[in-house]
Phi, psi and omega in degrees: 000124180294147175204155177275141178224160181276164182306315181299321178293321178298314180301317179296318179297315181295318177298330180272005176102011179298149177271137181252125179241121176267125185257010175287162176304152183306321181300318179287323175300317181295332178288317182192137177202165177291141179301130179088356181288145175260136179264118171226095183305142183306323182293342180240017181285105182221175176301322181290317183287342178263005183296340179279353178280148178277113183294346180276348182249148177296154178238128175254117179254132180218160178213126177273120181253121183285350185270000000 
């Protein structure tokens, strides 16, 4: 179930092995992204495109919005 979390919680999850998914378009991901982040653009986010994620580990999904 998706939920919003604070920065400190994200850091703890990442330290514990959470998977980071960046949902911006590939061009923007290629310009800059968090180290270790996996790019799965929101427009192609499906069961098939997320199949490479480990279902036993938490997933942190993020998108940097310039607005």
